[in-house]
MIDO-356579 format. One record per atom (N, C-alpha, C): residue in one letter; y, z, x. Coordinates in pm, whole numbers, plus 50000, padded with zeros to 5 digits. Example, Ala and Ser with C-alpha at 12.3 -4.5 7.8 and 13.67 -1.06 7.14 Angstrom:
# MIDO-356579
A494315078051319 A495505078051230 A496705078051320 S497755070851285 S498945071451367 S500035078751290 
# end
This chain:
# MIDO-356579
M480315073646228 M480315062946325 M480075068746463 H479135063146533 H478775068046666 H479225057846770 I480035062146866 I480535053346972 I479745056147099 L479195045747155 L478415046947277 L479295045847400 A478985053547499 A479675052747628 A479145040647704 P479945035047794 P479465023847874 P478215027547952 A477325018047967 A476065020648036 A476245021448187 H477305015448240 H477485015448385 H478405027048427 T478235031048548 T479105041248607 T479565036348743 S480685041348787 S481195037548919 S480515045849025 S480125039349131 S479555046449243 S480475044549363 P480375053149461 P481205051349581 P481015037649645 R479815032349637 R479545019149696 R480355008249626 S480505009349495 S481244998949422 S482744999949446 L483205011249494 L484635013049521 L485005010149666 A484015008249751 A484285006449893 A485104993849921 A484734982549863 A485444969949890 A486904970549844 P487204974849721 P488614975449682 P489444984949769 V488884996149806 V489615005749890 V489884999650027 L488894992950084 L489094986650215 L490124975450207 I490124967850100 I491114957150084 I492514962950072 I492664973449992 I493984979649972 I494494985750102 V493674993650168 V494095000150292 V494334989750401 G493484979650409 G493684969050507 G494994961550483 G495294958950357 G496554952350324 G497754960650363 Q497684973650338 Q498784982450375 Q498954983050526 N497854981750600 N497954981250746 N498704968850791 L498454957550725 L499184945250760 L500664946550728 W500994952250613 W502414954250579 W503064963750678 A502344973950720 A502894983450818 A503194976450949 Y502334967350989 Y502604959551110 Y503894951551093 G504064945550976 G505284937950948 G506534946450959 Y506474958550904 Y507624967450915 Y507854971851059 S506774973851134 S506914977751275 S507684967051352 V507364954451324 V508024943351393 V509474941951346 C509694942051214 C511034939551159 C512004951051183 E511514963151164 E512394974851172 E512354981851308 G511364978551390 G511234985151519 G510704999351508 W510035002251397 W509475015651375 W508165017251449 P507815029551487 P506455032051535 P505475028951421 Y504265025051458 Y503305020751356 Y503035031451251 M502885043951291 M502555054551195 M503695056851096 R504925055451141 R506065056751050 R506045045250949 A505755033150995 A505665021650906 A504515023250808 W503385028350853 W502235030450765 W502555041050660 Y503235051650700 Y503665062050606 Y504585056050500 H505515047750542 H506425041250449 H505635032450351 C504665024950401 C503855016350315 C503065024350212 M502475035150255 M501665043050163 M502525050150058 T503685055250096 T504535061749996 T505135051449900 T505385039349948 T505885028849860 T504775023849769 F503595021649823 F502455016649747 F502065026249635 T502105039049662 T501735048849561 T502905052549470 T504015045649484 T505245047349406 T505855061349417 V505545068349524 V506155081449547 V507585079449596 G507745071549702 G509065067849753 G509995079449779 Y509665087849873 Y510495099449905 Y511905095649951 G512055084250015 G513355079950063 G513715085150200 D512785091950266 D513085097250399 D512995086650508 V512365075350480 V512315064050571 V512945052350498 S514085047950546 S514785037250475 S514875024650560 I514875013450493 I514925000350558 I516374996950589 Q516634992150710 Q517984989450755 Q518294974550772 T517304966550810 T517574952550842 T517344943550721 D517984931950723 D517794922150615 D516364916850614 T515804914750732 T514414910150739 T513474920550682 G513714933150712 G512904943850657 G513014944650505 K514204941950452 K514384941950307 K513624930450242 L513574919050310 L512794907750259 L511304911150260 V510834917350366 V509444921750373 V509164931750261 A510104940550234 A509934950650129 A509774944349992 I510524933749965 I510404926849836 I508964922149815 F508404915449914 F507044910349900 F506024921549904 H506274931849985 H505354943249991 H505244949849855 I506364952149790 I506344958649659 I505684949649554 L506004936749557 L505394927649459 L503874926549476 F503404925649599 F501974923849621 F501194936949617 S501864948049637 S501164960849631 S501014965249488 
# end
């Protein structure tokens, strides 16, 4: 039995839109954390990326109830 490989391949062009959507979304969540937690934007962005990639080092923790609510939706939508 001979199994054929798919005829299509992924190119960088086909990955551009999903990557831009994901990174753009994380930028919006980072803005939300900046407002709720009072964090500098880069700290909020770092938190979003470590949470999104499920690394979660725990070195940046959420303190406010509003921030925890944002985190619930951030985790669900990411």
